Steps between C-alpha positions, in 0.01 A plus 500: 500500500473373151328737251291310253318625191229751556143395436199734476292464809154352438331787691638749256287372207129560548224524238373826667837670469742341259732816476739413784570159338548664169751735651686200647513347150621833358767578763617174650731384225724805537521470879573129474785574257649742745475239777258720701188286472532154655283270703600704807395841356198379299235605752649845546513536114138397490415785737690731272285382213190584699628849561588557138149379395335755740743772372415428143127511576499802719817710461345826632298344783772278639569643854841589620559199724426263219738701267769476769451128521503469118835695484652283766394182317628635162837576663518149659475351149740742330251690281725814468881543447557614858322206644710267277815664616399452867439142412840462355370458140687709235298655224678532167564851385365584148784499245743348747704194396365187682760259367809414714776706333753245632328183357741477208797484739387179674 
């Protein structure tokens, strides 16, 4: 299956609740850059945006089931170092050399 570019679903942007769409705009570029957000995963990412909007509105009142779903969606899109490692995406260590030390030998 070919993975095309991710597009924000039309249903995510509503005048009555613009926050999920705003969260998409805020977070999507980073997930696209990591290759985690594509046309195949766009709907699931939109669901994550809805959960995050609810969490930002009601941190204390969000029930345990919704919090569990939120965590699962955050992990699926690599929003913590452990999730990134499970997805096979390395995170640079602060102060570590990121250049190839053997580049000058080529």
